[in-house]
N, C-alpha and C positions, 0 to 999 in steps of 0.2 A: 438532422432534425429533431429526434426524438429520442436521442440514446440516453436520455437522463431517467427513462419511463419506459422504454422498450422492452421486451424479452431479449433471452437472447438469440443469435444467429447459426444459423447448423455450423459455420466456421468457428464458434466460440465454445463448441459444445467439447470438442476433446479435452480442452484444459481445463475446462468445469467439472467435467467427471473425474478427472488427476484429484485435484482438491477434496472434491466431494468424499471417493472411497478413500482420503487419506484424513479425512477429520477425525481427529479422536472420539466424536458421536457417533460416527457412521456403525461402530460394530452392536452399538445397542443398537440403533433403528433397526437396522440389517437382524438381528435376531429374533425380535420383537415381528415383523416383514414376515418373514421368511425363516423360521426358527427351526426345521431342517437341514437349513444350507449352511456352510460355513460361511462368517462374513468375509474372510481373506478369498471366498471366490466368488462370492457375489461383487466384492469388489473390484475382482478382475473382472467379472463381467461388464461390471459398469464401466471399465475403460475402456472396454472393445467398444463402444458406440459412438457414432460420428455425426449422428445427424439428432435433431429433437425427436424426428418420429422414432429414433432411436433409441432413446432413452425411456421416452414414451413408454414403448411398446414392450420391450425386455423389462423396466424395471416399474412406473407408474400402473400401467395397467395392470400387471399382478399383485402389484401391493395394495392395489385397493382394494380389486379383487378380494381379495385376502382379508382385508379388513373386513367387507360386506360380510361373506362367510362367516367370519370368528364375531361380527358383534351387530349383527341384525337375524332378522327373520325373513330375510328378502329383502330384496330393492325393486319394486315394479315401476313400469313408464305407461303413459297413454299419451299418445297426442304427437309423435315419431312420424307418424305416415302422414300430415299434412308439409311437413317438411322438402325441400324439394334440394337436392343433394350438390344441384349447378349452383345455388344460391347461400348467400352468406346473411347470417341473422346475429341480430344482437337478442340476444336473450335476456329478462329483467328477472331476476327470481327475488323470492321472497327467501329472508336469510335466517336459520337457526341454526348454522354450526360453519365456524370459521375457516374449516377446508373440504368437509366433505359433503355443503352443499354443490360447490362447480364440482369436486372429484366424482361423487357419484354421477354426475350428468358427462364425464365423459370418456367412463369407460358404458354407460348405457348408446352415448351417438356412435362410442368402437363397434358393439355389439350390433348396430343397427346399419352398420357399414357407411356409419356418415362423418363428414372432417370433425375433429376434437376442435375446441375453441380457443382463443389467448381468455386469458380470466384476471380481473380487475383481484389485487394484492395489497391491502393497508399498508403509506409506506412504518405504520407503529408496529408494525409486522415482520416487515421487512431487513429485521434485522440482524446480524451477523450475517458472516459470510458462508458457514452454511448451509441455515437456509434458503439467502438469498440464491445463492447457486442456485440451490433448486429448485428453488420458483421459477426463479429467468429462464432455465431448464425447462420447464416444464409450460411454456410458453405465459407465465403472466407479469405485467405490467402493474409500474407504480403509479399508485393512485395516494394524494397528499390529503392528510383527514387536519380539519382544522386544529388539533393541537398539535400536527408535526411542522407546522409552519410558523413563522415569526408573525406575520398580522395580517385581516381580512384584506389587506388590498392583496398580499402574497398570492392567500389562498384565492380570492378571484381571477387571479393571472393563471395559477394552476390549474383552475375550471376551466380557463378556455383552451389551455394548451392541454387538457384532457379529451375535450371534445373534439379540438382539431386530430388527434389522437385517432379517437374511434371512429372517425366519419374514413378518415385516411385507411385504417385497417381494415375498415368493412367496403371500402371501392373503390379504392387503389390496391391495397395487399393481397383481399381477396381473402381475410380472415371472419371467422365468426367470434364472439364478444360473448362473454360472461359477466356481468354485473347485478350486483344487489340492487333492491328497490331504494335501499335506503344508506343512509353513514353508521357503518357494524349493524349488530345481529338485532333481531327483535329480542326483547328480555322479555314481554311482559305477552307473546303470545297474542298482539294485536298486531298485525301483519300490515301498515302503510306504505303505500310509494310516497316520500320525497319528493315537493313540486320541485325541489334544488337540482333534484336528478332531470328532472324534465325540460328546464330553463340550461342546463349546461349542455343539454345534447344539442338544441336548436340554435347555441352560441355561434359553432360553424358554418351552420348551414345557409342556404341563400335566406331572400327576404322573407318568401313564402313560408314561415314557419309549419304550416302543414307538411308543403313536400319536403321540409327540411328533415320532420318527424319520418315521415311515411318513406322514404327511401334509404330508412336504415332498418328496415325490415326488423321491427322490432315485436320480441314473441315473448309473453309472460308466462314465466314458470310458475306454477306453487309446488314445492315439495313441502311432506309431514312427516314427521314421523312417529312412531309409536310410543314411546318414550324419549320426552322431549331434549337433545344434546343439552348437558351442564345443566337442569334443570333444575337442580340445589344449590349451583353455583349463583343460576339467574336469580335463583329468590331473596338469597343472601345479599346481595350484588344493591336487587329493588329496595329491599328493606334498608340497606343504608342507606340509598338515597331520597327515602323520604322521610329522614331526619331533618329533611332541608339546607343541611350542610353540603359544600362541595365536596362529590367525591372523585376520589383520589386513588388511580389503581394503586396495587401493591408491585414492589420490583415481580416480575414472572409470572403477574396473573396470566394476562396473556397469552402465555407459553402453556400456562395449567389449563385453563381453558380449551387450549389444541386438543393438547394430549387426554385429556378429560373426553374432549369431545370422540375423541379418535377410541381410545379402548373401551370407553364404559358402552355395557349392552343396549340396543338401539328399538329393537321391536323391528317390528314392519316399517320400510319406510317404503313410501309412494311419490312419484315427480308427476305431474300432470299437467302437457305441455300447450298451449292456448294456438289458435290459426295467428299466423303474421297477422300486425296491424296494418292492412293495407291501407288505399289511399282511400278505397270505396267506406271504411271502416272509419278513418278520418274525418273523410270527407264533411260530414254534419258540423264540425269545430272550427270551417273555415269560416276567415272575419274575424272571429274572437279577436277580440285584446287581445294582448301578451299572460298576463293575472290568469284572466279565466279560461284563456288557452290551457295552459299547464296543468291548473286545477282540474280539468276537465278530462286530461290525459291521464294522467294521477289517477282519478278514480275509476275509470276504464279499467287500467291495471290492477287496481284495487279489488276490483268485481270482478275480473277473472281470477285473479288469485284466492279471493273467498270463495266462490264458484265453486273451482276447480279443487281447492283444499278438500285431503280425504280422512274425514272425521274418525278414529279409533274410539275403540269402547272405554280409554282411558277420558278423551276430550267429553263422553259426554255422560260417566261416572262425576267428575268434577263438575259437570255443569249443573249434574243432580242435588247433589251434594251442598251446591251452592244457593241455588232456584227451584228444583222441584224437578219432576220423574219424565225420564225418556225410556219408557219399560219397551222392553223390548232390544235395546241396542247394545246388553249386554248381559254375560252371565254372573252369577254368586261368587264367581273361581277368581273372573275379573275382577273384582270389586276388592273379593278380598285382596287382590295379590297389586292391587294401585293403593289400597288401608296402608300395606306395608309399606312402601316405597314411603307413603305419605309418612311414617312414623318414623324415618329418617331425621326428621325436623323436632322430634320430641325434645332431645339431650340441649335444644336453644334453649335461654329462657325465656323470650317471646315465642315459644311454640307456635302460639293461635293467630298472631298473626302473619308469620311464616306461611302456616300451614294456609290460610287465605291468601297468600300473594300467588303460592305455588300453585293452588286448586282453579286460581283467575288464568296463569299461564297456559293450562291445557283445556278451561271454559271458554276463555276468546272469541276461538277459531267456531266455537259453535255460534259465540252471539252473531260473528259475521256472518254465517251460515242463513242465522236467521230474517239477515235482513235482504235477503234476496230469494229467499224458497217461500211459498206455501206451507208445505209442509211441516216447515221449524215453527212460523211467525204466529200458529196458536196454540204452540208450548209454552 
């Protein structure tokens, strides 16, 4: 019923491992992730995997752990203690990096002796056998984007199909799921939940929409990076879009963003896991018309993402450069490092505008925090 979008099952893993290990790109990937090991030996080890769990524990876990060690100043997490290992959750996360937002969560869940999740994977990214095999072996399932279908009607049909798959996976298959709060990454640092995501989740449920949502065990996640993944690339894209002309991605642009996000230094990273949105939390929304309900639920997810977003010195520095002073939140050395990072944009013709765009990427989380905290409101 869901063969068109589902991840691989265990019976499909051995053949997928052979394809991955034999692909021309595998040695390059292997050398980056496991520089001290011979790619041929890594490939041979890969081919011993017989299940999804084998692949995740023998390849994905050490690969993502290696990325953490090489490119971050540490990845921390709060809130996992509120999760029950026997329950299945729909993790709805703000989305800053194409791959790593969900990947870091999988490592943290494993370290906490919690099961990994299935992961949404945009159809625009699931291109080519190599990427598709790795993704589907890692419990990723295909999600169509408006740009990957022929018509609005086809997209609506897929949304209902996706809603059915998510509900089936959580309630019958017994797997948790990670999904982004919106279609694509947040480019400007202003995390907002797409109401269409909430609508999609309700489509396959019972007539009682609040009950349909509460049985999914929605858990908002807020992920924050000290150095925003692909921040310069995001600033350049936002600048191009500001011209008013339709933005068309260049060939290989998504792959470049994936590789940049993986390889560039990210500083400290923090994931904050909110308590599940159970019936008690959603009960006040009972009786609301559909439109008001989706708005209220999206706003609640936004509040949890914004209030749990971990603000780093770079966020305060950017706010100060745009608006005013946050004394005591950073050192002169931290400000100097941020200014040096900002100077990368000086080589572009309209550097002033690009600097302003990049500053807003870092400052917007502070703006969102000010809406909920008395500490920030007077600043």
